[in-house]
C-alpha positions as CSV (number, residue, x, y, z in Angstrom):
1,M,1.1,-0.7,-13.6
2,E,1.5,-4.3,-12.2
3,L,4.2,-4.4,-9.1
4,L,6.5,-7.0,-10.8
5,A,6.4,-4.6,-14.0
6,L,7.4,-1.6,-11.9
7,L,10.1,-3.6,-10.1
8,G,11.5,-4.4,-13.6
9,Q,11.5,-0.8,-14.8
10,A,13.0,0.4,-11.5
11,V,15.9,-2.2,-11.8
12,A,16.3,-1.2,-15.4
13,A,16.9,2.2,-14.8
14,L,18.9,2.0,-11.8
15,K,21.3,-0.3,-14.3
16,E,21.7,2.7,-16.6
17,P,24.6,5.0,-15.7
18,L,23.6,8.3,-13.9
19,E,22.4,11.3,-15.9
20,R,24.2,14.6,-14.7
21,G,20.5,15.4,-13.3
22,D,20.8,12.6,-11.3
23,L,24.2,13.3,-9.8
24,E,22.9,17.1,-9.2
25,Q,19.8,15.5,-7.2
26,G,22.4,13.5,-5.1
27,W,22.8,10.1,-6.3
28,S,26.3,8.4,-6.4
29,D,27.0,4.9,-8.0
30,D,27.2,3.0,-5.1
31,L,23.6,4.6,-4.0
32,R,22.5,3.4,-7.6
33,R,23.7,0.1,-7.2
34,E,22.8,-0.6,-3.5
35,V,19.4,0.7,-4.2
36,Q,18.9,-1.6,-7.4
37,E,20.4,-4.7,-5.9
38,E,17.7,-4.0,-2.8
39,I,14.8,-3.9,-5.5
40,S,16.0,-6.8,-7.4
41,I,15.8,-8.7,-4.3
42,H,12.3,-7.6,-3.7
43,R,11.2,-8.4,-7.3
44,S,12.9,-12.3,-6.8
45,V,11.1,-12.7,-4.0
46,L,8.0,-12.0,-5.4
47,R,8.3,-13.9,-8.6
48,R,9.7,-16.4,-6.2
49,H,6.9,-16.9,-3.7
50,G,4.2,-15.0,-4.9
51,L,2.6,-11.6,-4.3
52,G,1.4,-12.9,-1.0
53,M,5.0,-12.4,0.0
54,A,4.7,-8.6,0.0
55,R,3.2,-8.7,3.4
56,Y,6.5,-9.2,4.8
57,L,9.0,-6.8,2.8
58,R,9.0,-3.4,4.8
59,P,11.2,-1.8,2.5
60,R,12.0,1.9,3.7
61,L,13.7,3.4,0.6
62,D,12.2,6.8,1.3
63,E,14.0,7.3,4.3
64,W,17.0,5.9,2.9
65,L,17.1,8.2,0.3
66,E,16.4,11.3,2.7
67,R,19.4,10.0,4.7
68,E,21.5,10.2,2.0
69,G,20.3,14.1,0.6
70,V,18.6,13.1,-2.5
71,R,16.5,15.4,-3.8
72,P,13.5,15.0,-6.0
73,G,14.1,14.1,-9.6
74,R,13.3,11.0,-11.9
75,L,15.0,8.1,-10.0
76,R,13.7,9.2,-6.6
77,S,10.4,9.4,-8.2
78,L,10.7,5.8,-9.4
79,V,12.0,4.3,-6.2
80,L,9.1,5.7,-4.2
81,D,6.7,4.6,-6.5
82,V,8.2,1.0,-5.5
83,Q,8.1,1.6,-2.1
84,R,4.2,2.5,-2.9
85,G,3.7,-0.3,-4.8
86,L,5.1,-2.7,-2.2
87,A,3.2,-1.1,0.5
88,D,0.0,-1.4,-1.7
89,A,0.5,-4.8,-2.5
90,R,1.5,-5.7,1.4
91,S,-2.0,-4.1,2.4
92,Q,-3.6,-6.4,-0.3
93,A,-2.4,-9.5,1.0
């Protein structure tokens, strides 16, 4: 999947209200909003300045979710896919 499309998918998913399973996995509304905002910023940077800017983006979303105690699930998987996509784009830039 194209990186910008993946970021868009993540932003859309994180804008939706949390499901019961998300709450059980450790997500809160505040965390959901913060992660969505972070990914939105990355998406805006890449849209405005091109994928070459990926080399300057160093998201630590995995560490953030770990600190917050978020367990595996649909949103965590999507967020980690975003982080991998950014890392791949960074290595290709």
